[in-house]
KOLNU-234600 format. One record per atom (N, C-alpha, C): residue number from 1; residue in three letters; atom name; x, y, z. Coordinates in steps of 0.1 Angstrom, whole numbers, plus 5000, padded with zeros to 4 digits. Layout:
residues N
NUM|Ala|CA|X|Y|Z
...
This chain:
residues 169
1|Met|N|8562|8187|5874
1|Met|CA|8550|8185|5878
1|Met|C|8542|8172|5884
2|Arg|N|8548|8165|5867
2|Arg|CA|8540|8154|5871
2|Arg|C|8552|8143|5875
3|Ile|N|8564|8145|5879
3|Ile|CA|8571|8140|5891
3|Ile|C|8565|8142|5901
4|Leu|N|8561|8153|5906
4|Leu|CA|8560|8153|5920
4|Leu|C|8549|8147|5921
5|Arg|N|8536|8148|5914
5|Arg|CA|8520|8140|5912
5|Arg|C|8527|8123|5910
6|Ala|N|8535|8117|5914
6|Ala|CA|8542|8103|5909
6|Ala|C|8542|8101|5925
7|Leu|N|8549|8109|5928
7|Leu|CA|8556|8107|5939
7|Leu|C|8547|8111|5949
8|Gly|N|8539|8121|5947
8|Gly|CA|8532|8120|5959
8|Gly|C|8519|8110|5955
9|Phe|N|8517|8104|5945
9|Phe|CA|8510|8091|5949
9|Phe|C|8518|8085|5954
10|Ala|N|8534|8081|5946
10|Ala|CA|8535|8071|5951
10|Ala|C|8536|8069|5973
11|Val|N|8538|8078|5975
11|Val|CA|8540|8083|5993
11|Val|C|8529|8081|5999
12|Gly|N|8520|8090|5995
12|Gly|CA|8503|8081|5992
12|Gly|C|8503|8068|5993
13|Ser|N|8509|8058|5982
13|Ser|CA|8501|8048|5985
13|Ser|C|8507|8039|5998
14|Leu|N|8515|8044|5997
14|Leu|CA|8530|8039|6011
14|Leu|C|8526|8038|6024
15|Leu|N|8517|8049|6028
15|Leu|CA|8510|8053|6036
15|Leu|C|8498|8044|6039
16|Ala|N|8485|8044|6030
16|Ala|CA|8476|8037|6034
16|Ala|C|8478|8025|6033
17|Leu|N|8493|8018|6023
17|Leu|CA|8498|8005|6026
17|Leu|C|8498|8005|6038
18|Gly|N|8507|8008|6050
18|Gly|CA|8507|8004|6064
18|Gly|C|8498|8005|6068
19|Leu|N|8488|8020|6066
19|Leu|CA|8480|8018|6078
19|Leu|C|8466|8002|6077
20|Ala|N|8470|8000|6064
20|Ala|CA|8460|7987|6064
20|Ala|C|8470|7978|6068
21|Leu|N|8482|7976|6066
21|Leu|CA|8485|7961|6070
21|Leu|C|8486|7965|6087
22|Thr|N|8488|7973|6089
22|Thr|CA|8488|7979|6104
22|Thr|C|8473|7973|6113
23|Leu|N|8461|7975|6106
23|Leu|CA|8449|7969|6110
23|Leu|C|8441|7961|6108
24|Ala|N|8445|7957|6098
24|Ala|CA|8448|7943|6094
24|Ala|C|8454|7931|6101
25|Ala|N|8469|7936|6110
25|Ala|CA|8475|7927|6123
25|Ala|C|8467|7928|6133
26|Arg|N|8464|7937|6136
26|Arg|CA|8454|7943|6143
26|Arg|C|8447|7932|6147
27|Leu|N|8437|7932|6137
27|Leu|CA|8427|7913|6139
27|Leu|C|8432|7907|6138
28|Thr|N|8447|7901|6132
28|Thr|CA|8451|7887|6133
28|Thr|C|8449|7885|6153
29|Asp|N|8452|7871|6157
29|Asp|CA|8453|7862|6168
29|Asp|C|8473|7860|6166
30|Gly|N|8475|7876|6169
30|Gly|CA|8490|7872|6171
30|Gly|C|8503|7875|6158
31|Gly|N|8491|7891|6160
31|Gly|CA|8503|7897|6143
31|Gly|C|8510|7889|6138
32|Phe|N|8514|7900|6126
32|Phe|CA|8525|7892|6124
32|Phe|C|8537|7900|6122
33|Ala|N|8547|7899|6114
33|Ala|CA|8565|7901|6116
33|Ala|C|8562|7918|6132
34|Val|N|8565|7928|6132
34|Val|CA|8571|7938|6137
34|Val|C|8557|7941|6142
35|Leu|N|8550|7940|6139
35|Leu|CA|8530|7947|6136
35|Leu|C|8522|7937|6150
36|Pro|N|8516|7946|6163
36|Pro|CA|8509|7939|6168
36|Pro|C|8495|7933|6163
37|Gly|N|8496|7926|6168
37|Gly|CA|8482|7916|6164
37|Gly|C|8471|7918|6177
38|Gly|N|8459|7913|6180
38|Gly|CA|8449|7918|6188
38|Gly|C|8451|7898|6194
39|Pro|N|8445|7900|6204
39|Pro|CA|8446|7893|6214
39|Pro|C|8445|7879|6212
40|Leu|N|8449|7869|6224
40|Leu|CA|8459|7857|6219
40|Leu|C|8443|7853|6222
41|Glu|N|8437|7846|6215
41|Glu|CA|8423|7834|6218
41|Glu|C|8429|7820|6205
42|Ser|N|8437|7819|6199
42|Ser|CA|8437|7806|6200
42|Ser|C|8444|7799|6206
43|Gly|N|8450|7783|6206
43|Gly|CA|8459|7778|6214
43|Gly|C|8442|7771|6226
44|Glu|N|8455|7759|6233
44|Glu|CA|8447|7757|6245
44|Glu|C|8449|7766|6251
45|Leu|N|8447|7768|6267
45|Leu|CA|8443|7776|6274
45|Leu|C|8451|7765|6283
46|Ala|N|8462|7767|6293
46|Ala|CA|8470|7755|6306
46|Ala|C|8458|7757|6316
47|Ser|N|8455|7744|6319
47|Ser|CA|8447|7743|6328
47|Ser|C|8455|7731|6340
48|Gly|N|8454|7733|6358
48|Gly|CA|8461|7720|6362
48|Gly|C|8477|7724|6365
49|Pro|N|8486|7711|6371
49|Pro|CA|8497|7710|6365
49|Pro|C|8506|7723|6351
50|Glu|N|8512|7730|6348
50|Glu|CA|8520|7737|6342
50|Glu|C|8536|7736|6342
51|Pro|N|8542|7743|6331
51|Pro|CA|8564|7743|6342
51|Pro|C|8566|7747|6350
52|Gly|N|8556|7766|6350
52|Gly|CA|8558|7769|6362
52|Gly|C|8571|7776|6366
53|Gly|N|8575|7763|6375
53|Gly|CA|8597|7768|6378
53|Gly|C|8604|7760|6373
54|Asp|N|8596|7755|6358
54|Asp|CA|8604|7749|6345
54|Asp|C|8603|7747|6334
55|Trp|N|8609|7761|6324
55|Trp|CA|8606|7758|6312
55|Trp|C|8618|7758|6302
56|Ser|N|8625|7748|6311
56|Ser|CA|8636|7741|6301
56|Ser|C|8633|7735|6284
57|Phe|N|8617|7734|6286
57|Phe|CA|8607|7725|6271
57|Phe|C|8613|7733|6267
58|Ala|N|8617|7746|6265
58|Ala|CA|8613|7756|6257
58|Ala|C|8626|7761|6254
59|Arg|N|8637|7762|6263
59|Arg|CA|8652|7767|6253
59|Arg|C|8660|7772|6246
60|Asp|N|8651|7762|6232
60|Asp|CA|8654|7763|6222
60|Asp|C|8642|7772|6211
61|Ile|N|8630|7772|6220
61|Ile|CA|8621|7771|6205
61|Ile|C|8622|7788|6203
62|Arg|N|8626|7792|6194
62|Arg|CA|8628|7808|6193
62|Arg|C|8617|7816|6195
63|Glu|N|8605|7819|6191
63|Glu|CA|8599|7832|6194
63|Glu|C|8591|7827|6203
64|Met|N|8582|7836|6208
64|Met|CA|8565|7831|6216
64|Met|C|8555|7843|6210
65|Thr|N|8541|7838|6217
65|Thr|CA|8538|7852|6211
65|Thr|C|8531|7856|6225
66|Phe|N|8528|7867|6231
66|Phe|CA|8529|7874|6237
66|Phe|C|8516|7884|6238
67|Gln|N|8506|7885|6253
67|Gln|CA|8498|7895|6252
67|Gln|C|8499|7903|6270
68|Leu|N|8503|7917|6267
68|Leu|CA|8496|7916|6282
68|Leu|C|8476|7917|6279
69|Val|N|8472|7915|6291
69|Val|CA|8455|7913|6294
69|Val|C|8454|7927|6291
70|Glu|N|8462|7942|6294
70|Glu|CA|8456|7956|6287
70|Glu|C|8466|7961|6283
71|Pro|N|8467|7970|6272
71|Pro|CA|8460|7965|6258
71|Pro|C|8458|7948|6254
72|Ala|N|8443|7945|6249
72|Ala|CA|8446|7932|6246
72|Ala|C|8453|7934|6232
73|Gln|N|8466|7935|6231
73|Gln|CA|8473|7933|6220
73|Gln|C|8488|7922|6217
74|Ser|N|8488|7915|6214
74|Ser|CA|8495|7906|6211
74|Ser|C|8507|7909|6199
75|Arg|N|8520|7903|6204
75|Arg|CA|8534|7908|6190
75|Arg|C|8541|7892|6193
76|Thr|N|8545|7888|6187
76|Thr|CA|8557|7883|6187
76|Thr|C|8573|7881|6194
77|Val|N|8575|7877|6209
77|Val|CA|8591|7883|6210
77|Val|C|8603|7874|6210
78|Trp|N|8612|7867|6217
78|Trp|CA|8618|7857|6215
78|Trp|C|8615|7854|6230
79|Leu|N|8624|7846|6232
79|Leu|CA|8621|7842|6247
79|Leu|C|8630|7833|6256
80|Leu|N|8638|7830|6267
80|Leu|CA|8644|7826|6266
80|Leu|C|8647|7820|6283
81|Val|N|8652|7815|6282
81|Val|CA|8650|7806|6299
81|Val|C|8665|7802|6304
82|His|N|8661|7804|6316
82|His|CA|8678|7803|6325
82|His|C|8674|7797|6339
83|Asp|N|8679|7787|6338
83|Asp|CA|8670|7780|6354
83|Asp|C|8663|7777|6355
84|Gly|N|8662|7770|6344
84|Gly|CA|8642|7770|6340
84|Gly|C|8631|7777|6340
85|Arg|N|8636|7792|6341
85|Arg|CA|8627|7802|6344
85|Arg|C|8626|7813|6326
86|Leu|N|8614|7813|6330
86|Leu|CA|8610|7824|6318
86|Leu|C|8610|7834|6315
87|Phe|N|8620|7842|6299
87|Phe|CA|8621|7858|6304
87|Phe|C|8619|7863|6294
88|Val|N|8618|7870|6293
88|Val|CA|8612|7881|6278
88|Val|C|8617|7893|6279
89|Ala|N|8631|7900|6266
89|Ala|CA|8642|7910|6268
89|Ala|C|8630|7923|6260
90|Ser|N|8632|7937|6259
90|Ser|CA|8633|7943|6249
90|Ser|C|8641|7961|6247
91|Gly|N|8651|7949|6240
91|Gly|CA|8658|7962|6240
91|Gly|C|8654|7977|6237
92|Tyr|N|8663|7985|6232
92|Tyr|CA|8664|8000|6224
92|Tyr|C|8652|8009|6238
93|Met|N|8653|8006|6245
93|Met|CA|8643|8011|6255
93|Met|C|8652|8022|6257
94|Lys|N|8662|8028|6256
94|Lys|CA|8665|8045|6261
94|Lys|C|8667|8053|6244
95|Ser|N|8668|8049|6236
95|Ser|CA|8669|8054|6227
95|Ser|C|8656|8061|6223
96|Pro|N|8652|8068|6206
96|Pro|CA|8646|8077|6210
96|Pro|C|8632|8072|6202
97|Ile|N|8636|8061|6190
97|Ile|CA|8628|8050|6184
97|Ile|C|8622|8041|6186
98|Gly|N|8629|8034|6201
98|Gly|CA|8627|8025|6213
98|Gly|C|8612|8032|6222
99|Arg|N|8614|8043|6228
99|Arg|CA|8605|8052|6230
99|Arg|C|8591|8052|6231
100|Leu|N|8597|8054|6209
100|Leu|CA|8581|8060|6202
100|Leu|C|8574|8047|6198
101|Trp|N|8584|8034|6197
101|Trp|CA|8579|8015|6189
101|Trp|C|8576|8009|6203
102|Lys|N|8584|8008|6215
102|Lys|CA|8583|8001|6221
102|Lys|C|8576|8001|6234
103|Arg|N|8563|8005|6240
103|Arg|CA|8558|8009|6246
103|Arg|C|8551|7999|6255
104|Trp|N|8547|7988|6248
104|Trp|CA|8547|7980|6257
104|Trp|C|8554|7968|6277
105|Pro|N|8570|7978|6275
105|Pro|CA|8573|7967|6287
105|Pro|C|8569|7981|6296
106|Ala|N|8571|7994|6294
106|Ala|CA|8562|8003|6301
106|Ala|C|8549|7999|6309
107|Lys|N|8537|7994|6302
107|Lys|CA|8527|7987|6303
107|Lys|C|8528|7975|6306
108|Ala|N|8536|7966|6308
108|Ala|CA|8538|7954|6317
108|Ala|C|8546|7961|6327
109|Glu|N|8555|7966|6327
109|Glu|CA|8558|7974|6347
109|Glu|C|8548|7974|6353
110|Arg|N|8540|7985|6348
110|Arg|CA|8527|7994|6354
110|Arg|C|8517|7976|6356
111|Asp|N|8519|7972|6348
111|Asp|CA|8503|7965|6352
111|Asp|C|8507|7945|6343
112|Gly|N|8513|7937|6349
112|Gly|CA|8521|7927|6341
112|Gly|C|8515|7917|6338
113|Arg|N|8497|7916|6344
113|Arg|CA|8493|7904|6335
113|Arg|C|8491|7904|6326
114|Ser|N|8495|7887|6320
114|Ser|CA|8498|7886|6306
114|Ser|C|8497|7872|6301
115|Val|N|8492|7870|6290
115|Val|CA|8494|7862|6277
115|Val|C|8502|7859|6274
116|Ile|N|8510|7839|6272
116|Ile|CA|8518|7840|6267
116|Ile|C|8517|7827|6256
117|Arg|N|8514|7825|6246
117|Arg|CA|8517|7812|6237
117|Arg|C|8526|7807|6227
118|Ile|N|8530|7791|6236
118|Ile|CA|8539|7785|6235
118|Ile|C|8540|7775|6226
119|Glu|N|8538|7769|6213
119|Glu|CA|8539|7760|6205
119|Glu|C|8524|7761|6204
120|Gly|N|8519|7768|6201
120|Gly|CA|8500|7762|6204
120|Gly|C|8498|7763|6221
121|Lys|N|8501|7764|6227
121|Lys|CA|8495|7758|6245
121|Lys|C|8495|7776|6247
122|Arg|N|8481|7785|6259
122|Arg|CA|8483|7793|6260
122|Arg|C|8486|7796|6277
123|Tyr|N|8491|7802|6284
123|Tyr|CA|8497|7800|6294
123|Tyr|C|8494|7816|6300
124|Glu|N|8485|7817|6315
124|Glu|CA|8480|7836|6314
124|Glu|C|8500|7830|6326
125|Arg|N|8501|7841|6331
125|Arg|CA|8515|7848|6338
125|Arg|C|8515|7859|6338
126|Arg|N|8523|7863|6349
126|Arg|CA|8525|7876|6353
126|Arg|C|8540|7883|6349
127|Ala|N|8540|7894|6342
127|Ala|CA|8557|7899|6340
127|Ala|C|8562|7907|6346
128|Val|N|8576|7904|6350
128|Val|CA|8571|7913|6362
128|Val|C|8595|7920|6362
129|Arg|N|8592|7927|6359
129|Arg|CA|8614|7929|6354
129|Arg|C|8619|7932|6365
130|Ile|N|8630|7931|6360
130|Ile|CA|8638|7920|6373
130|Ile|C|8652|7933|6370
131|His|N|8661|7932|6376
131|His|CA|8674|7940|6387
131|His|C|8682|7931|6385
132|Glu|N|8681|7920|6384
132|Glu|CA|8695|7909|6393
132|Glu|C|8702|7912|6380
133|Arg|N|8719|7916|6384
133|Arg|CA|8731|7918|6375
133|Arg|C|8734|7901|6375
134|Ser|N|8735|7892|6374
134|Ser|CA|8740|7880|6381
134|Ser|C|8728|7875|6367
135|Val|N|8715|7874|6366
135|Val|CA|8707|7871|6357
135|Val|C|8710|7877|6342
136|Phe|N|8713|7893|6350
136|Phe|CA|8713|7891|6324
136|Phe|C|8728|7887|6326
137|Glu|N|8736|7886|6331
137|Glu|CA|8748|7883|6327
137|Glu|C|8750|7867|6318
138|Ala|N|8731|7859|6326
138|Ala|CA|8731|7842|6317
138|Ala|C|8718|7845|6307
139|Leu|N|8712|7857|6311
139|Leu|CA|8704|7857|6298
139|Leu|C|8713|7866|6284
140|Ser|N|8728|7872|6289
140|Ser|CA|8731|7878|6279
140|Ser|C|8740|7858|6271
141|Ala|N|8746|7854|6278
141|Ala|CA|8749|7840|6273
141|Ala|C|8742|7833|6268
142|Glu|N|8728|7837|6269
142|Glu|CA|8718|7824|6263
142|Glu|C|8712|7833|6255
143|Thr|N|8714|7847|6249
143|Thr|CA|8707|7856|6242
143|Thr|C|8724|7852|6231
144|Glu|N|8731|7849|6226
144|Glu|CA|8740|7846|6222
144|Glu|C|8744|7835|6216
145|Arg|N|8745|7830|6228
145|Arg|CA|8736|7815|6219
145|Arg|C|8727|7809|6217
146|Lys|N|8714|7815|6214
146|Lys|CA|8705|7808|6206
146|Lys|C|8697|7819|6194
147|Tyr|N|8703|7833|6199
147|Tyr|CA|8700|7844|6188
147|Tyr|C|8711|7849|6176
148|Gly|N|8725|7845|6185
148|Gly|CA|8741|7848|6175
148|Gly|C|8736|7865|6184
149|Val|N|8734|7874|6195
149|Val|CA|8731|7885|6202
149|Val|C|8733|7884|6210
150|Ala|N|8742|7898|6214
150|Ala|CA|8742|7898|6232
150|Ala|C|8738|7908|6233
151|Ile|N|8729|7903|6244
151|Ile|CA|8724|7918|6253
151|Ile|C|8734|7923|6261
152|Ser|N|8747|7935|6257
152|Ser|CA|8749|7934|6276
152|Ser|C|8749|7936|6287
153|Ala|N|8752|7925|6303
153|Ala|CA|8745|7934|6312
153|Ala|C|8745|7940|6317
154|Asp|N|8755|7955|6310
154|Asp|CA|8754|7967|6313
154|Asp|C|8746|7976|6311
155|Asp|N|8742|7972|6296
155|Asp|CA|8727|7978|6285
155|Asp|C|8718|7974|6299
156|Thr|N|8717|7956|6303
156|Thr|CA|8699|7965|6315
156|Thr|C|8704|7963|6323
157|Val|N|8716|7965|6331
157|Val|CA|8714|7972|6346
157|Val|C|8717|7989|6343
158|Ala|N|8720|7996|6334
158|Ala|CA|8715|8008|6328
158|Ala|C|8704|8011|6323
159|Gly|N|8697|7999|6320
159|Gly|CA|8680|8004|6316
159|Gly|C|8678|8006|6298
160|Glu|N|8687|8005|6294
160|Glu|CA|8686|7999|6281
160|Glu|C|8680|7987|6273
161|Thr|N|8678|7983|6283
161|Thr|CA|8681|7968|6278
161|Thr|C|8664|7960|6290
162|Trp|N|8657|7961|6294
162|Trp|CA|8645|7953|6299
162|Trp|C|8639|7944|6300
163|Val|N|8639|7937|6315
163|Val|CA|8643|7921|6309
163|Val|C|8628|7915|6323
164|Phe|N|8623|7906|6317
164|Phe|CA|8612|7904|6323
164|Phe|C|8610|7889|6327
165|Glu|N|8608|7884|6335
165|Glu|CA|8608|7870|6343
165|Glu|C|8590|7872|6336
166|Leu|N|8587|7856|6337
166|Leu|CA|8570|7857|6333
166|Leu|C|8567|7848|6347
167|Leu|N|8563|7852|6358
167|Leu|CA|8556|7842|6371
167|Leu|C|8543|7838|6363
168|Pro|N|8540|7829|6371
168|Pro|CA|8530|7823|6378
168|Pro|C|8515|7834|6378
169|Arg|N|8505|7837|6376
169|Arg|CA|8499|7849|6382
169|Arg|C|8491|7847|6396
């Protein structure tokens, strides 16, 4: 009986800790690890000339913070640059875990208004899902170069990986 109580206490403690971390992350500007955060508020909001069509400076930056306008939840994501264009990808879109865990891509497809933060500067963007196989192939090579993981162009075409280009609003 003591073992069951101890096990119940341990499971309950882990659940409480997980809930506390999730709630704490929602109060942060950018979240942490895989937990989404609150709205992006820190960092200068870009005004006037911006990279727009040339994000080459970000080619070797590993992560950025990404937030949809609605809901105002931020997350840390990998960024990809190809031909000066800025992209974000989301994998596991057809797996049960991916469908449960990753809801932002479907929301972005409906309303792509977003804010990103790269190196402390925020940019208002519009996430637009793309379907161009030639871009998928280039991004697969870029993901392999940058992160050591390749996204399959076939998986992208099949919808397992969704790719969004981040365009000016």
